[in-house]
C-alpha positions in Angstrom: -0.2 73.2 87.7 3.2 73.1 86.0 3.3 69.3 86.5 -0.1 68.9 84.9 1.0 70.8 81.8 4.1 68.7 81.5 2.1 65.5 81.7 -0.2 66.7 78.9 2.7 67.6 76.7 4.3 64.1 77.3 1.1 62.4 76.4 0.8 64.4 73.2 4.4 63.6 72.3 3.8 59.9 72.8 0.7 60.0 70.6 2.8 61.7 67.9 5.5 59.1 68.2 2.9 56.4 67.8 1.4 58.1 64.8 4.8 58.4 63.3 5.5 54.7 63.9 2.3 53.7 62.2 3.0 56.0 59.3 6.5 54.4 59.0 5.0 50.9 59.1 2.5 51.8 56.4 5.3 53.3 54.3 7.4 50.2 54.8 4.6 47.9 53.8 4.0 49.9 50.6 7.7 49.8 49.9 7.9 46.0 50.4 4.9 45.5 48.1 6.4 47.7 45.5 9.6 45.7 45.7 7.7 42.4 45.4 6.0 43.6 42.3 9.3 44.3 40.8 10.1 40.6 41.2 6.7 39.3 40.3 6.0 41.0 37.0 9.3 40.4 35.3 8.9 36.7 36.2 5.4 36.7 34.6 6.8 38.4 31.5 9.6 35.9 31.2 7.2 33.0 31.6 4.9 34.4 28.9 8.0 34.9 26.6 9.1 31.2 27.2 5.6 30.0 26.2 5.7 32.1 23.0 9.3 30.9 22.2 8.3 27.3 22.8 5.4 27.6 20.4 7.6 29.2 17.7 10.3 26.6 18.1 7.7 23.8 17.9 6.2 25.3 14.7 9.6 25.7 13.1 10.6 22.1 14.1 7.4 20.6 12.7 7.7 22.7 9.5 11.3 21.5 9.1 10.3 17.9 9.7 7.5 18.2 7.2 9.7 19.9 4.7 12.4 17.3 5.0 9.8 14.5 4.7 8.2 16.2 1.6 11.6 16.6 0.0 12.6 12.9 0.7 9.3 11.6 -0.7 8.4 13.9 -3.6 11.8 15.0 -4.8 14.5 12.5 -3.6 11.8 9.7 -3.8 13.3 7.9 -0.8 11.9 4.3 -0.7 13.5 3.4 2.7 11.8 1.8 5.7 11.4 5.0 7.6 9.7 6.9 4.7 7.5 3.8 4.1 6.3 3.8 7.7 5.9 7.6 7.5 3.5 7.3 4.5 1.5 4.6 6.2 0.9 6.6 9.3 -0.1 9.9 7.5 -1.9 8.3 4.5 0.0 10.5 2.0 -0.9 10.5 -1.7 1.5 9.7 -4.5 -1.0 10.4 -7.2 -4.7 10.9 -8.0 -6.8 8.9 -10.5 -10.1 10.3 -11.6 -10.3 12.3 -8.3 -9.4 9.3 -6.0 -6.3 9.4 -3.9 -3.5 6.9 -4.7 -1.7 5.9 -1.4 2.0 6.5 -1.3 2.2 3.5 1.1 0.6 1.2 -1.5 3.1 2.4 -4.1 6.1 1.8 -1.8 4.7 -1.6 -0.7 4.4 -2.8 -4.3 7.8 -1.4 -5.2 9.6 -2.8 -2.1 8.0 -6.2 -2.5 9.2 -6.4 -6.1 12.8 -5.3 -5.3 12.9 -7.7 -2.4 11.9 -10.6 -4.7 14.5 -9.5 -7.3 17.3 -9.3 -4.6 16.3 -12.7 -3.3 17.0 -14.1 -6.7 20.0 -12.0 -7.8 21.5 -10.7 -4.6 21.7 -7.1 -3.3 21.5 -4.7 -6.1 24.4 -2.3 -6.6 23.1 1.3 -6.9 26.3 2.4 -8.6 25.5 0.2 -11.6 23.6 2.2 -14.3 21.7 -1.0 -15.4 20.6 -1.5 -11.8 19.4 2.1 -11.5 17.4 1.7 -14.7 16.0 -1.6 -13.4 14.9 0.1 -10.2 13.3 2.9 -12.1 11.4 0.3 -14.2 10.0 -1.3 -11.0 9.1 2.1 -9.6 7.1 2.9 -12.7 5.4 -0.5 -12.5 4.6 -0.1 -8.8 3.1 3.4 -9.5 1.0 2.1 -12.4 -0.3 -0.8 -10.2 -1.0 1.5 -7.2 -3.0 3.8 -9.5 -4.9 0.8 -11.0 -5.7 -0.6 -7.5 -7.0 2.8 -6.4 -9.3 2.8 -9.4 -10.4 -0.7 -8.6 -11.2 0.0 -5.0 -13.2 3.1 -5.9 -15.2 1.1 -8.5 -15.9 -1.7 -6.1 -17.1 0.8 -3.5 -19.4 2.4 -6.1 -20.9 -1.0 -6.8 -21.1 -1.8 -3.1 -18.8 -4.8 -3.5 -16.1 -5.7 -1.0 -13.3 -8.3 -0.5 -14.2 -10.1 2.7 -11.8 -11.2 5.4 -12.8 -14.8 4.7 -11.8 -14.5 1.1 -8.4 -13.2 2.1 -8.0 -16.0 4.6 -8.8 -18.6 2.0 -6.1 -17.4 -0.4 -3.5 -17.2 2.4 -4.4 -20.7 3.5 -3.7 -21.8 -0.1 -0.4 -20.0 0.0 0.5 -21.7 3.2 0.1 -25.1 1.7 2.7 -26.8 -0.5 2.6 -30.4 -1.8 -0.4 -31.0 0.5 1.4 -29.9 3.6 0.4 -26.7 5.4 3.2 -24.6 6.8 3.0 -23.0 10.3 2.1 -19.4 10.7 5.7 -18.6 11.9 7.2 -20.4 8.9 4.9 -18.6 6.4 5.5 -15.2 8.0 9.2 -15.9 7.5 8.6 -16.7 3.8 6.6 -13.5 3.4 9.3 -11.5 5.1 12.1 -13.1 3.0 10.4 -13.0 -0.3 8.5 -9.8 -0.1 10.0 -7.8 2.8 6.5 -7.4 4.2 4.7 -8.0 7.5 1.6 -10.2 7.5 -0.8 -7.2 7.7 1.0 -5.7 4.7 0.8 -9.1 2.9 -2.9 -9.3 3.6 -3.4 -6.0 1.9 -1.4 -7.2 -1.1 -3.7 -10.2 -1.4 -6.8 -8.0 -0.9 -5.7 -5.7 -3.7 -5.2 -8.7 -6.0 -8.6 -10.1 -5.1 -10.3 -6.7 -5.6 -9.0 -6.6 -9.2 -10.1 -10.1 -9.8 -13.6 -9.4 -8.4 -14.1 -6.2 -10.4 -12.9 -7.9 -13.6 -15.5 -10.6 -13.2 -18.1 -8.0 -12.6 -17.4 -5.6 -15.5 -15.4 -7.4 -18.2 -18.1 -8.1 -20.7 -15.7 -8.7 -23.5 -14.1 -11.5 -21.7 -17.5 -13.0 -20.9 -18.6 -12.8 -24.5 -15.4 -14.4 -25.7 -15.8 -17.2 -23.2 -19.3 -17.9 -24.6 -17.9 -18.0 -28.1 -15.2 -20.4 -27.0 -17.7 -22.7 -25.3 -19.9 -22.8 -28.4 -16.9 -23.5 -30.6 -15.6 -26.2 -28.3 -18.9 -28.0 -28.5 -19.0 -27.6 -32.3 -15.4 -28.8 -32.8 -15.2 -31.8 -30.5 -13.2 -29.9 -27.9 -10.4 -29.3 -30.3 -8.5 -26.4 -28.7 -6.3 -25.7 -31.8 -9.4 -25.3 -34.0 -11.1 -23.0 -31.6 -7.9 -20.9 -31.3 -7.7 -20.7 -35.1 -11.3 -19.7 -35.4 -10.8 -16.8 -33.0 -7.2 -15.9 -34.1 -8.2 -12.2 -34.5 -9.4 -12.0 -30.9 -6.6 -10.2 -29.0 -7.6 -11.4 -25.6 -7.7 -15.1 -26.5 -4.6 -17.3 -26.0 -3.7 -20.9 -26.7 -1.0 -23.1 -25.3 -0.4 -26.6 -26.7 0.5 -29.5 -24.4 3.9 -29.5 -22.8 5.8 -32.0 -20.7 3.9 -33.4 -17.7 4.2 -31.2 -14.6 3.5 -31.7 -10.9 0.1 -30.8 -9.6 1.8 -28.1 -7.5 3.2 -26.5 -10.6 3.1 -22.7 -10.5 0.6 -22.2 -13.4 -2.2 -20.2 -11.8 -4.1 -23.4 -10.9 -4.3 -25.1 -14.3 -2.5 -28.3 -13.2 -4.8 -28.6 -10.2 -7.8 -28.4 -12.4 -6.4 -30.7 -15.1 -5.5 -33.5 -12.6 -9.2 -33.7 -11.6 -10.3 -34.5 -15.2 -11.0 -38.2 -15.6 -9.7 -39.2 -19.0 -7.7 -37.9 -22.0 -9.6 -35.3 -24.0 -11.8 -34.2 -21.2 -12.2 -30.4 -20.9 -12.7 -28.3 -17.8 -15.4 -25.8 -17.3 -14.5 -22.1 -17.3 -12.5 -21.0 -14.3 -10.6 -17.9 -13.2 -6.9 -18.2 -12.8 -5.4 -17.9 -9.3 -3.6 -14.7 -10.2 -6.9 -13.3 -11.5 -5.7 -12.4 -15.0 -8.5 -14.0 -16.9 -10.7 -17.1 -17.6 -9.0 -20.5 -18.4 -10.0 -23.8 -20.0 -7.8 -26.9 -19.8 -7.9 -30.1 -21.8 -6.4 -33.2 -20.3 -3.6 -34.8 -22.5 -2.2 -37.3 -19.9 -1.9 -37.8 -16.2 0.1 -40.3 -14.2 0.4 -40.4 -10.4 0.9 -36.7 -9.4 1.9 -35.4 -12.9 -0.3 -34.0 -15.6 0.0 -32.7 -19.1 -2.7 -30.3 -20.6 -3.6 -27.8 -23.3 -4.8 -24.3 -22.4 -7.2 -21.7 -23.8 -7.0 -18.4 -21.9 -9.1 -15.3 -22.1 -7.3 -12.3 -20.7 -9.2 -9.7 -18.6 -8.6 -6.3 -20.3 -11.4 -4.0 -19.2 -9.7 -2.5 -16.1 -6.4 -2.0 -18.0 -8.2 -0.3 -20.8 -10.2 2.0 -18.5 -7.0 3.1 -16.6 -5.2 3.7 -19.9 -8.1 5.9 -21.1 -8.0 7.9 -17.8 -4.3 8.4 -18.4 -4.8 9.6 -22.0 -7.6 12.0 -20.8 -5.3 13.5 -18.2 -7.3 12.2 -15.3 -4.2 10.7 -13.5 -2.2 13.3 -11.7 1.1 12.1 -10.3 3.1 13.8 -7.6 6.4 12.2 -8.4 8.1 11.8 -11.8 9.0 8.3 -12.9 9.9 7.9 -16.5 10.7 4.6 -18.3 10.5 3.6 -22.0 8.9 0.2 -21.5 5.2 -0.3 -22.1 2.6 -1.4 -19.5 2.5 -4.8 -21.1 6.2 -5.3 -20.7 6.1 -4.2 -17.1 3.2 -6.5 -16.3 5.0 -9.5 -17.8 7.8 -9.0 -15.3 5.7 -8.5 -12.2 6.5 -10.9 -9.4 3.7 -13.3 -8.7 2.3 -13.7 -5.2 1.5 -17.4 -5.6 4.9 -18.2 -7.1 6.9 -16.4 -4.4 5.1 -17.9 -1.5 5.6 -21.5 -2.8 9.4 -21.3 -3.1 
């Protein structure tokens, strides 16, 4: 009996030990999980914090970059290559004209092409020279005026559903590639564009497009020029094609100009296409029909004075396009041009226009 009781006690003791062991295991498991959580959650918190810090640093970096870019463009007026590319990518405005954005990249393209042309003729400009600084300021003002005018032109063309086609641009560039009847290779012409204007071919194509856009709009809207041309043609018929008499009869017309015959020049002379038209006239005294100059500044008539071989002498009557310039001037007077940079010079628009580098001239040197 005693042995049986001892066996029962032993079994109970073993069961208790087993129960204690299971309890210990359960406690150990909970302890391990608790310890794991102490490693897991701090790591999650650190990861979340890293993401927030990264976002904050990115925002600060972008803000700093934008701030520096804004300062360089709108305060320091940096005209360097990096800023130029920056404005092209972002399409930043330099002004507004009648509610239309004026591209900063167009302004810099026009300014940089002018300065490149000047430096090609005179050498690198010294920024420590006050006269050079004033000259650069002059070309900045000119470029800004032109950029504003071209923005107005493009908006007006769009309103009239008119465009400058790719083929029209190609035709002009093909003319620019030719000199004395010989066509230069694409590589050679690209070198000329780069050397004379500091531009790539896509940039040069835009420069040509802007020039053609102004020419097309002038033909479309400049009724004063058309009316003057009609008067000129009537007077030529009535006065035996005497250019001097016509000029005298219309001497009060501010957009009409007259040039007497000069020395004979080559057909390739840089005169907006007048020599090319004159050489096609048959005999002395013949007068051309109305044509638009290659630089798009107005209508022209030429009267043949003499020609021999590849040289020609001629008289000229010119009728300057003025409608676009007058419209832009009125917008400026009415406060409808808002500029985001300050460029102040004392010279008039006419003085600046007279010093503007000519696309046709620079590509034929």
